[in-house]
N, C-alpha and C positions, 0 to 999 in steps of 0.2 A: 662776515660771510665765510662759511666753511664749505669745502668741496669734498664729496665722496663719490664713489662709483655708483652708477644707477643700473638697475636691471628691470626690464619690462617684458612680461611674457603674456601672450594671449593663447589660451588652451582651447582647442576646437576639435570637432570631429574630423575624420580623415580628409586632408586637403587633396586637391587634384594633383597627382604626381608630376605631370609634365610641366606644371606651373609653379611647383613648390619653391625651387631655388630663386626664381624671379620674385615670388611673393616675399620670401624671407629677406632678400637683399633690399627690396623696395621698402618694406616695413622698417628695417633698421636705418636705412639711408634717410628717409623722410623724417623719422623721429629724431635722429641726430642733427639733421640740418635745422629743424625747427627749434631745438634746444639751443643751438648755436646762434640762430637768428634772434632769439629772445634774450641772449646774454647769459643763459644758465650754463652753457658749456662753451669752452674756448675753441679756437681754431685747432689747437693741438690735442683736443680730446679725441680719443680713439673709439670708433664705433665698431663693434663686433656683432655680426648677424648670427642668429641661430635659426635653424628650420628643420623640423622633423615632421613626419606625417601628421602629427596632431598638435603642433605648436609653432608659433612664430615668436621670436624673442630678439631682443637687442640689449647689449651691454655697452654702456657709455662711460668712459672714464672722466674723472674730474668734473662732476656736475655740482654746481653751487646750490645751496638751499634757498638763495635769493639772488636775483640779478642785481648788479650795481645800479644805483640811481643814475639817471641820464639827464644832463643839462641840455635843454632845448631852447632854441631861439626861434620865435615865430614872428613873421611879418604881419603887422596889424593892418595898416592903411597908410596912405600918403599923409604927410604932416598937414597939408592944406585941408584934408578931410577930418583929421583927428583933433586938430587944435583950432580954437578960435583965434581971432586977431590978438586978443590979450593974453594968449598962451594957456587959457583954461581948456579943459577937455570938452569936446563936443558930446552930445548925447550918444552919437553913434560909437564913439570911442569907449565911453563908459559901459555901454551895453556889451561891446565886444569883450572888454576886460572882465566884466561880470560873468559872461559865458565861459571864460577860461578859468574861472575860480579865483580871480584876483580880488583883493580887498579894495573896494571903491568907497568905503565910508569916508575916507579923506581923499577927495579927487586930486588935490594938489600933490599929495604925496604919491598917489598912484601914477600921476603924469611924470613926476620927478624920477620914478624908478624905471621909466622907459628909456630906451636908447634910440638915438636918431642917427641915421646913416643914409648915404646916397644909394639910391636904388634906380639905376638907369639915369634918366634925366631929372627925376624928382627925388626929393628927400622923403624918407619913410620912417614910420615908428615901428620899433621892434620890442617884443616882450620876452624877457628871459624867465624861464621857469625850470623846475626840476621835476622830471617824471619819475615816480618811484619804480624801481626795478621789479619785475615779476617775481612772485613767490614760486617755489618749485611746484607746489600743488596746482596753482593756476596755470603755470607755464606747461607743465607736463600734461595737464588735461587738454590744453590746446594742441600740443604736439601730438598726443595720442589720437585725438579726433582727426587731425590732419593726416596722420600716417594711415589710419584706417580708411579715410575717404579716398586717398590716392593709391590704394593698392590696385595693381593691374589684374583685377579679378576677371577671369575668362567668362564666368557666368554666375550671376548673383542668385542666391536662394532667399526665399522669404520663409520665416518661421515665426511661431508665436511664443511669447513669454508671458507667464502669469504676472499680473501687476502686483507690486508690493505695497498695497494700501488697504484701507479698511473695506473699500468696496471691491468685491471680486470682479475680475475681468482679465482681458488679454491684450497685450500690445504687440504689434507686428515689428519684426526686425529683419533688415536686409543685410546679408553678408555672404561670403563665399561658402561657408559651412556654419552650422549652429555652434556658437561659442559657449563654453561651460566654465571657464575660469580665467581670472586676471591676476597677475602678480605685478607689483610695482614696489621695488625696494631701493631706497637711497641709503647705501651702507646697509645697516641692519634694520632701518626704520621703514615701515609701510607708508607709502605716499597715497593719500586718500583720493584716488581718481576713479572714474567710472567709465565704462564703455560697453555697448551692446547689452545693456541691462545688467551688467556685472559690476561688483565693487571690488577693488583691488585688495589682495591679502598677501600672505607670505608662503602660501602652500600651492603645490601643483600636483598633477597626477602623472605617475610613471607608466611603465610598460603595462599593457593590458593584462599580461599573464605572468610576467616575471619580476615585477617590482617587489622589492623586499618589504616595503611599507607603503601604506596608502592612507592619507595623502603623504606626499613628500614635502616635508617642511624645510624651507630654505633659511639658513641662519643669516645670510647677507647676500648682497649682490654678487660678490666675487666667488662665492661658493656654488653658484648656480650649476655650472657644467659638471663639476666634480660630484656634487650631491645627487644630481639626476643620474649620473652614471652609476654611483655606488648604491643609492637607495631606490632609484627608479628604473634601473637597467635600461637607460636610454642614453645614446650618444646624441647630444643636442645639436652639435655642430654639423652642418651639411658637409663641409669640406673634410672634417675629421672622419665622418662616417663613410664618405666616398673613398678616402684613402685606405680605410680599414677593409672595405670590400675588395679593393684592388689588391691589397696585400694578401688577403685570404684566397682570392681567386688564383693568384700566382703560386701560393703555397700548395693549394689543392692540385693544380696542374702539375707541379713538380712531383707531388706524391703519386700521380698517375704514371709519370715517367715517359720514356721514349720521345722526349722532346715535345711533349704535349703543351699546348698553350691555349688559353681562352681566346675566343674571337674578340678582336678590338672593335668596340662600338661605344663611343663616348656618350651618345644619346641614351643607349640602353643602360649604361652605368649610372647616368644621372637619374633615369627613371626608377631604377631599382633602389638607388640611394633614397629616393623620395617615398619608397614603399615600406621600408623597414626602419625600426628604431634602434635595434641592436642586431647587426647582421651576423649570420652564421652560415658559412658556405659548406654545402655537402656535395659529395660526388654521386652521380646517378649514371645509369646506362640504359640503352635500349638494344633490341635485337639487331644483330649484324645484317640480317636480311634487308633491312630498310636502307642500307648504304648503297643499294642498287639504284635508288632514286637519286636524281641530280642533287648534289649537296646544297645548292642554293635553295631548293624547296624545303629541305629539312631544316636548314639554318633559319630560314625565314619563319617557318611555323613555330620553331622553338623560341625564337626571339620575340616575334610579334604577338603570339597568342599566350605564351607561358612566361615570358621574361627570363628565360634560361640563357646560360652562356655555353654554347656548343664548344667542344674542344677539338682543335685541329692538331694534326701531327706535325713533325718537323718539316714535311714537304708541303704543308698547307692543305692537306686533305682532311676531310671530316672524319672523326673517329666516332665510335658508338658510345662515347662517354660525354656527359654534359654536367655543368655545375649549376646548382640551385642556391640562391641566396635566401635563406630562411629567416623569419623574424623571431624564431624561438630556438633555444639551445638545450634540448633535452639530453640527458645522459645517454639514452639509447636513441640514435637517430634513424633506426631502421624503418620506423613507421613514416618518417618524413621522406626518406629515400623511396620507400615502396609506394607511397601515395603519389609522389611526383612521377615515378616511372609508369604507374597505372594511368595517370592523366595524359602523359605525352603519347602513349602508345596509339590511342585512336586517332590522334592528330597525324602521326606519321603514317598510319594505315590509310587515312584519307588521301594523303599526298601520294602514296604508292598507287592507290586506286585511280586517282586522276591521271597519273603518269601512264599507267598501263592502258587506260581507256583511250587517252589522247593518241597514243601510238598506233591505234587500230585504224586511224584515218590519216592519209597523207596531207601535208600542207596544201598541196595543189588542189585537193578535193575541197578544201575549206575556202578557197578564193570566192566562190559564188556566195557563200554566207556573209561576206563583208558587205554585199549589196543591201543587206537588211539592217545594217548597223548605221545609225545616223551619226554623221560627224559634226555637221553644222547646218542649221536650217537654210542658210544662204549658199552653202558650198556642197551640199549633198551628202552622200553616204561615204563610209570608209572605202567601199568598192570604187566609187568615183575618184576618191582621193588617191587610191593606189594607182589608178591609171595616170593621174597627173604626176605622181612621183616617178613612175616608170618613164614617162615622156621626158621629164627633166633629167633623170639619171642618164638616159640614153644620150641626151644632148651634151651633158657634161663629159661622159665617157668618150664621146666622139671627139670632143675638143682635146682630150688627153691622148687620143689616137689609136688605141689598140682594139682590134676586132674582138678578141677574147674578153677584154675588159668590158666592152659594150654588152656582150652576151651574159657575162657573170653578173654585172650590175643590174641588167634588166630582170634576170631571174630572181635575184635577191630582192629587188624592189617589188616585184609581183607578189612575193611570199612573205615580205617582212612583217605585214600586219595580220597575217592569218592566225597567229597564236592568240590574238584577241578573242577568237571564238572557240578557244579550247577550254576545257574544264579547269585546268590548273591555273591559267591566267584569270579565269572568271573568279576563282577563289582567292588568288594572290595577284592582283594587278601589278604589283611591284616586279613581277617576274616576266613582264612582257619583253620581248626581244631575247632574253636569256633562254626561255623555253623554245622559242622559234629556232634558235641555234641547235638545241638538242634534237628537236624533231626533224630538222633538216638533215642532220647526221643520220638519224634513224631512217630517213627516206633515201639515203645513199646519195645525197646531193654534193658531198665533198666538203672539205674544210673551208675552201675559199668562200663559197656561197653561205655556208653555215655561220662562219665568223662575221660575214657582212650583215647577215640577218640579225645576229646577236648585237653587233656593234652599232647598228644604224641609229640608235638613240643617243650615242655618245657624241660629244661630251655632255653628260646629263647635269653636271654642276661644276662649279669652279674647281679646277685641279683634277677633274676626272680624266681618265686616259682617253686618247683618241682612238678611232677605229684601227684595227691591226693591219688591214690590207687595203690596197687601193680601191677595190670594189666596195669595201665598207665605207671608205671615205666618200666615194661618189654617191652612194645611197644615203649616207648621213647628210651630205650637203643637199641632195635633192629633197630629202624629207624636211629639213629645216627651211630651205628656200620655199617649198610649197606652203608651209605654214606662214612664213613672213609675207610672201607675195599675196597669198590669199587673204590674210587678215587685213593687210594694208589696203588691198583692193576692194574690200567691203567696208572700209572705214572703221574697223574694229581695232583701235590703237590703244596702247597702254597709257594710262593717265595717273600721274602721281605715284602712289604706292600700289595701284591696281594694275596687275598684268596677268589676267587669268590664263592666257595662252602662252605665258613665259616667252614673250617675243624678245625681251632683252637677253634672256639666256640663249635663245636660238641664234640671235645676231652674234653674240660672243662666241658661240660654237662655230659659226661660219668663219669668223675671223681667225679663230685658233687653228682650224684646219687649213685655211689658205696660207697662214703664216708658218705654222710649225711643220706642215708637210711640204712647204716650199712649192706650192702648186703653180704651174704656169698658166693661170686663169685670170682674166680681167674681170673685175667686179661688175662693171656695167654689162658686159656680155653675159655673165652668169644670171643677173637679174632679168635681162632681156629674154634669155632662153626659157625662163620659167613662165612668163606671162601667157604665151600662146596655149599652154596646157589647160588654161581655165576657160577658154572660149569666151562666151559673153556673160559669164557669171560675175566677173569683176571689172572694175575700171583700172587702167594702168596707173599705179601709184609708185612706180619705181623711183622717181626723183625724191619723193618724201622718204621712201625706204632707204635709199642710198644715204641721205642725210642722217637717218636714224643709225645706220651701221657705222658711218664715220664718227658720229657722236660716241657710240659705244667704244670704238677703237681709240678715240682720243682719251676717254676716261681710263681705259685699260693701260695706255701708254703712260699717262700721268701717274698711275698707281705703280708702274715699274720704275719711276724715278726721273722720267724726262720732264723738263719744265713745260709749263703751259705755252710759253713763247716758242720753244723748239717744236712742240707738237703742232701748234697753230701754223708755223711756217711751212712744215711739210704737208700737212693735210689740206692746206689752202689750195694746193694744186690738184686735189682729188686724185691721188695716185691710184692707178688701177691694179697694179700688182702689189697686193698687201704684204706679200712675203719680202718685198724690198724696202718697206717703210723703215725698219730699224736701221738698215744700212744708210738710208737717207738722213735719219736722225743723228746717227754717229757723225756723218759728214758735216751736218749743220753745227753740231757741238764743237767739232774741231775747227770749223771756219770761224765760229763766234769767239774762239780763243785767240785768233790772229789779231795783231795790232791794226790791220787794215779794215777789220770787220765793221766797226761802228760807222766809219765814214762811208763805206760801200753800201751798208744797209740804209743809211740816211739818203744817199744818192739814189738808191733803188726806189725808195719811197717817193722821192721827188720826180724821178723819171715816170713812175706810175701815174702820178697826179697830172703831169704834163700830157701824157698820152691819153689819159681819160678825158681831159678837156678837149684835146685835139680830135678825138674819135666821135665827139658830138656831131661834127660836120661830116663824118664818114670814116671808114676804117683806115688806119695808118699802115702803109705798105713798108715792110722791113727791107727796103731797097735803097742803096746808096749809089749816087753818081759821083765818083771821085773827082770829076771835073768841076763839080759845084762846091767843093770843099775849099772855102776861101781863107778861113782863119787857120793859123798854125795849130791851135789847140784841137780843132776838129779834125785836122789832117793827122795829128798824132794819135788821137783816139781811134780813128779809122784804121791806122796802121797797126795799132796795138790789137784791135779786134781781129784784123786779118792774120796777125801772127799767132795769137794765143787761143782764140776761140776754136779753131780746128783741133788743137791739142786737147782742150778741155772737153770738146764733144767726143773725141775718140776715147778719152778716159771715162766719160759718162756711159757711152755705149758698151764699154768693157765692164761696166758695173763698179768702177772705182770712183765713187761719188766724192769721197774725201779729196782725192787728188784733183778731180775736176774743179771743185770749188777753190782749192788752194792755187791752182793755175790761174784762175780768174782774179785772184786777190791782187795780182800785179797791175790790174787796171785802175787801182785807186788813184795814182798820180795823174794819169791822163783824164780820168773822169773829173777829178777836182779841178784840173786846169780848164777843162771844157766849160764847166759851169761858171768859172771865174771870168772867162774871156769871150764866151760865145753867147750871142742873143739867139735863143732857139726860135722864137716867134718873130722872125725877120719880116719886114713889110713885103719884101719880094717873095712871091708865092713859091717859086721853084726852090729858093734857098730854104724857106721855112719847111717845105715838104721833105727836102733832102735831109735836113737836120732832124726832123721828126723820125724819118726812116732810120737814121743813124742811132737814135735813142731806142727805137723799136728793136733794132738788131742787138743792141746792148742788153735791153730788157729780156729778150728771149734767151740770149746766151746765159745770162746770170741766173735765170729762174727755172732752170730745168730740174734741179734737185729739190729746191724749195723756194717759196716766196720770201726772198731775203728782206723785203721791206718790213715783214712782220718782226724782224729782229731789231728794228730801229726803236730807240728809247722813246 
């Protein structure tokens, strides 16, 4: 058995750029995994993916020409079924052996070759055989079929191939794009596999316009990338091509000077990498008059429509220069530059036209138009939605206290959605909010309201900035709460991977604002103030919504490094001030590190169980009559509570949760003694109720920061 490196390439028409990297990685991964599963490649074999606009390929090291034979032991049947009383084979056993390919011409010899072993309670017969290892041709065919079948194809195409037989005809093929070539090289030897109506060879096709030769003949598997680059003018590796584009973009920006830098956009870089086979970055420019348009509009039209890289100056302002990643490298690039400049000009002119037209009407004059825009068939129009957001915003602003804040938040909430009916946002929906901010400044509404309008969608994604001012936070909270309360109120909940109204993202946004802005707002009060804004359009689903928000908070905290046990202990109390949760978690972590912690957590759990049983007959009153404390252990516990609980409560009220829990840690000894020496459920009713009251007092004192029973092992 010899090993050599393997190269497989599928040459196709232009692949969908946004899916290219995923397609290339999936093709290589599945191919490599299948070869390893078949024993043709080892666990140490290295799989390298290649993906260009017109090819998917994989290079696999140390692939054998034949897999090793494999010894297999198969259970046949119980001895009582396979052998007669005299030890001869039964017809059932002979039939089974014959089906497995064993020689049964001499039944006695066939039986003698079998092994007997205990299988559970019965003894069974086992047959040892050797399964020949797969040949590379057969194994690669299976692996290639599997790799093609498992490609994450966004949309399948059907196309026709002419049949290669005496009778003329056509056969239908389904694939992401029509395939035109297949390469399979084991070292320098072609492996005779087939796929999509193609037979493997040792040649491929290079760049459409700049290949030095056609076809490009590959000497062996290892020369694939180098030969394609030299003879085919193609950088086959997605990662290498991406790095080369990034290098050229930086070099071109440096050439422009004045601290210019290309806009950072990983998704755009990936998409452009998937559009070119040999990148060549050129510098272009547009007329400076267009810089009077908000730069977000110009940047978006250049990126989204043309896949250009706008250049920013050292201060982050848009310049009139931009970079184009071309797929050709002519000696004279003037026609490439001129062509792209001609193409971008109408786009920028459209943006300028939309901006100029939109500013002829105030945002306030557009409010009425929102009444004609449907938001949801059960929740009405955007106009109705705006009124709900206003009501919620006013309620939140009132809780925060300032009259000016109420006024600013109300105005921003009233106008926040009006840019939806502007020409610019109609053309570029991604600019909603941003354009509202610009138009608010144009209307003379001031920075506070303008920033609140622009920021009310924030945070739009994980890691996004929060609104800049308090009015913006209020409107953003109101906007997200309106969506959450409304959707839960009509039963439109996220399921599995489906979350069309981004309710998970909205919930995380609410959490981030409450926590990071340290807002003195209770979650239940926030949810309650949003419900009346809907009138009779919804049912009150705030309990389910609260659970949903706490679930998102728990997940977020676990991602930050807190243990599930710590998070569970704190969130079990349903803390209302989410801004204080991390302080509570820190206190729980410090408490858990104390030597007294395990015993107190276990005792807390025991107390909880006792009270739960007691409360079946009615609520337990946290009241203690000192005159009914008969045992020394209960007297000592009561004295300890009297001494230390007021101190712990004062620390809790001052926000020092860590100190509060550590103060209560001294209760370990009296609590242990209580459970050792005192019968809680005494027959005498007044003693029993008094002892339950003592435990209720202990339980309430110890569980203000977190439910400590959740820390019990």
